[in-house]
C-alpha positions as a printed Julia matrix, in Angstrom:
253×3 Matrix{Float64}:
  14.23  -63.89  -47.89
  10.9   -65.15  -46.81
   8.37  -62.74  -45.66
   5.29  -63.07  -43.33
   2.36  -60.9   -43.26
   0.92  -59.21  -40.13
  -2.7   -58.8   -39.29
  -2.58  -55.23  -40.51
  -1.41  -56.11  -43.91
   2.28  -55.21  -43.54
   5.11  -57.75  -43.99
   7.58  -58.82  -41.4
  10.92  -60.63  -42.17
  11.45  -64.12  -40.77
  14.55  -62.83  -38.8
  12.38  -60.21  -37.16
   9.77  -62.79  -36.42
  12.39  -65.07  -34.8
  13.71  -62.26  -32.69
  10.21  -61.41  -31.63
   9.63  -65.15  -30.64
  12.95  -65.12  -28.71
  12.16  -61.99  -26.93
   8.82  -63.29  -25.87
  10.35  -66.49  -24.7
  12.93  -64.6   -22.62
  10.26  -62.37  -21.24
   8.09  -65.3   -20.3
  10.9   -66.47  -17.96
  11.13  -63.23  -15.99
   7.37  -62.07  -15.85
   4.0   -63.26  -14.61
   2.39  -63.37  -18.02
   1.46  -66.86  -19.25
   3.51  -68.14  -22.23
   0.31  -68.22  -24.31
  -0.16  -64.5   -24.08
   3.5   -63.71  -24.87
   3.56  -66.38  -27.74
   0.63  -64.5   -29.19
   2.71  -61.26  -29.52
   5.25  -62.99  -31.76
   2.77  -65.17  -33.71
   0.37  -62.28  -34.41
   3.16  -60.28  -36.14
   4.83  -63.07  -38.01
   2.53  -65.89  -39.09
  -0.39  -65.43  -41.68
  -3.67  -66.04  -39.87
  -4.92  -68.12  -42.79
  -2.73  -69.82  -45.58
  -3.09  -68.25  -49.04
  -4.53  -71.47  -50.43
  -7.38  -71.38  -47.88
 -10.03  -71.8   -50.6
  -8.64  -75.09  -51.56
  -7.65  -76.34  -47.99
 -10.44  -78.5   -46.52
  -9.09  -78.02  -43.09
  -9.23  -74.31  -43.3
 -12.59  -74.41  -45.03
 -13.84  -76.32  -41.99
 -12.59  -73.65  -39.51
 -15.49  -72.52  -37.41
 -16.1   -68.8   -36.94
 -17.24  -68.05  -33.43
 -17.99  -64.44  -32.32
 -14.87  -62.82  -33.78
 -12.68  -65.91  -32.99
 -11.96  -68.88  -35.15
  -9.66  -71.79  -35.32
  -7.22  -72.42  -38.25
  -5.01  -75.51  -38.35
  -1.5   -75.11  -37.01
   1.17  -75.54  -39.61
   3.36  -77.08  -37.09
   0.67  -79.6   -35.87
   0.65  -83.19  -37.08
  -2.38  -84.87  -38.39
  -2.67  -87.06  -35.3
  -2.53  -84.02  -32.96
  -5.24  -82.35  -35.09
  -7.66  -85.25  -34.91
  -7.15  -85.53  -31.21
  -7.81  -81.77  -30.64
 -10.93  -82.07  -32.68
 -12.31  -84.91  -30.52
 -11.31  -83.56  -27.2
 -13.93  -81.99  -24.78
 -13.4   -78.47  -23.68
 -14.6   -77.62  -20.12
 -17.41  -75.1   -20.33
 -18.26  -75.81  -23.98
 -21.54  -77.37  -25.13
 -21.37  -80.28  -27.59
 -22.96  -78.11  -30.25
 -20.09  -75.67  -29.91
 -17.37  -78.23  -29.85
 -16.31  -77.85  -33.39
 -15.47  -74.15  -32.79
 -12.79  -75.42  -30.45
 -11.09  -77.85  -32.89
  -7.86  -77.18  -34.7
  -4.34  -76.17  -33.51
  -4.57  -72.35  -33.68
  -7.35  -69.85  -33.16
  -7.69  -66.0   -33.72
  -9.4   -63.46  -31.58
  -9.42  -59.76  -30.69
  -7.56  -59.1   -27.41
  -9.03  -57.06  -24.7
  -8.78  -53.31  -25.03
  -7.72  -53.54  -28.75
  -7.8   -50.21  -30.48
  -8.44  -49.81  -34.23
  -5.34  -48.86  -36.39
  -5.44  -47.47  -39.8
  -4.63  -49.99  -42.43
  -2.94  -48.35  -45.44
  -3.49  -51.44  -47.64
  -7.2   -51.68  -46.95
  -7.73  -47.96  -46.5
  -9.66  -48.12  -43.31
  -9.22  -48.63  -39.46
  -8.92  -52.32  -38.39
  -8.49  -54.02  -35.01
  -5.64  -56.31  -35.14
  -6.37  -59.89  -34.16
  -3.9   -62.13  -32.41
  -3.3   -65.73  -33.16
  -3.03  -68.26  -30.3
  -2.33  -71.96  -29.8
  -5.09  -74.22  -28.56
  -3.21  -74.53  -25.22
  -4.29  -71.04  -24.43
  -7.87  -72.36  -23.92
  -8.82  -72.32  -20.3
  -5.31  -71.43  -19.09
  -7.01  -68.86  -16.59
  -5.68  -65.89  -18.56
  -8.06  -63.76  -20.72
  -6.58  -63.33  -24.09
  -9.74  -62.63  -25.97
 -12.2   -59.65  -25.56
 -15.25  -61.99  -25.96
 -13.96  -64.73  -23.62
 -13.7   -67.18  -26.34
 -10.36  -68.56  -24.97
 -11.8   -68.97  -21.39
 -15.19  -70.89  -21.53
 -14.38  -72.9   -18.41
 -12.76  -70.37  -16.12
 -13.66  -66.94  -14.68
 -10.64  -65.16  -16.15
 -12.88  -63.2   -18.66
 -15.68  -62.37  -16.27
 -17.65  -59.4   -17.24
 -18.38  -60.27  -20.82
 -21.67  -61.86  -21.92
 -20.79  -63.48  -25.17
 -18.93  -66.58  -23.99
 -21.04  -68.62  -21.39
 -20.1   -71.61  -19.2
 -22.05  -74.8   -20.21
 -23.35  -77.12  -17.48
 -23.96  -80.59  -18.75
 -26.37  -81.33  -15.9
 -26.77  -85.04  -16.96
 -30.16  -86.29  -15.77
 -31.65  -82.81  -15.79
 -31.63  -79.85  -18.21
 -28.42  -78.35  -19.57
 -27.77  -74.78  -18.46
 -25.62  -71.78  -19.45
 -24.28  -69.54  -16.73
 -21.96  -66.45  -16.84
 -18.31  -67.29  -16.54
 -18.0   -64.99  -13.68
 -19.92  -67.64  -11.76
 -17.33  -70.3   -12.36
 -15.57  -71.14   -9.01
 -17.27  -68.3    -7.17
 -18.24  -70.62   -4.26
 -21.84  -70.82   -5.35
 -23.31  -74.04   -6.95
 -25.04  -72.78  -10.05
 -25.13  -76.1   -11.99
 -27.0   -78.97  -10.54
 -23.98  -81.19  -11.31
 -21.6   -78.79   -9.64
 -19.45  -78.46  -12.79
 -19.24  -74.76  -12.39
 -17.29  -75.34   -9.14
 -14.74  -77.71  -10.58
 -11.82  -76.17   -8.52
 -13.49  -77.61   -5.51
 -15.4   -80.75   -6.45
 -16.45  -81.39   -2.95
 -18.26  -78.17   -2.57
 -21.46  -79.08   -4.61
 -23.44  -82.19   -4.53
 -24.72  -83.49   -7.82
 -28.51  -82.86   -7.45
 -29.36  -83.38  -11.1
 -31.23  -86.63  -10.71
 -33.59  -85.1    -8.12
 -33.93  -81.92   -9.98
 -34.54  -83.6   -13.32
 -37.17  -85.82  -11.7
 -39.02  -82.79  -10.52
 -38.61  -80.85  -13.73
 -39.78  -83.75  -15.85
 -42.76  -84.33  -13.57
 -43.65  -80.66  -13.88
 -43.18  -80.9   -17.69
 -45.53  -83.95  -17.8
 -48.1   -82.22  -15.78
 -47.9   -79.11  -18.03
 -48.14  -81.35  -21.05
 -51.26  -83.03  -19.73
 -52.79  -79.73  -18.91
 -52.16  -78.49  -22.5
 -53.62  -81.69  -24.07
 -56.65  -81.25  -22.02
 -56.92  -77.66  -23.16
 -56.59  -78.64  -26.76
 -59.22  -81.3   -26.39
 -61.65  -78.81  -24.91
 -60.82  -76.4   -27.75
 -61.71  -79.06  -30.38
 -64.83  -79.85  -28.58
 -65.97  -76.24  -28.53
 -65.1   -75.82  -32.21
 -67.35  -78.92  -33.08
 -70.26  -77.42  -30.92
 -69.91  -74.13  -32.73
 -69.8   -75.86  -36.13
 -72.93  -77.86  -35.32
 -74.75  -74.71  -34.08
 -73.74  -72.71  -37.27
 -74.97  -75.6   -39.52
 -78.26  -75.57  -37.64
 -78.74  -71.92  -37.95
 -77.96  -72.14  -41.64
 -80.71  -74.74  -42.06
 -83.21  -72.57  -40.18
 -82.18  -69.66  -42.37
 -82.77  -71.62  -45.52
 -86.34  -72.72  -44.23
 -87.26  -69.06  -43.4
 -86.07  -67.92  -46.9
 -88.28  -70.68  -48.57
 -91.43  -69.33  -46.79
């Protein structure tokens, strides 16, 4: 009978895994917890986080590690869905961090997780959970570091995952996720108040114009300072050479 390994190194039979998944499905119908959180319970105890042939799998090799959380390809996802998830834009995520959110599944440490002794490894370990990409920005905090909620305030209070403001026309900005949809316009493009688009005006063009003018002025001041420095260095060099010549004359007397 097929076996699946849990995050703590033990093994769980497929029937038990199916029962866990069924129980989670039934529970989701009668509770307020989001399906992603309940699905994680069954997934974390029944599906290996990374295939045993990870070293030879280019998809797994490309999985991005991100603050204790990383994506691994879903064994149930098709190649077309994988390519679309890799190219999709995630709210609150910068272009530089976009690859960290590609893939079909990801793993992270849940809030309030406690280290449990792993008999196989001979040490205490904190069990990770594996979640589908649909858990991203579902307004429920599944990960302690807020990795799953870069675009909502569900994981407010942590400082590892920040909300990215594109601020096109001005300078990009990172703000705490606790400021997302809090009624205050922190991003000049209003992207942090996406739940109420009419609340914030896009002021990036005006802000950018002011910032770039200030930057140009500062650049000009620095260039003038550098030119003055070069001038003083040249004056000092000439004075040094003149003193050296006078010293040679005095030595020759």
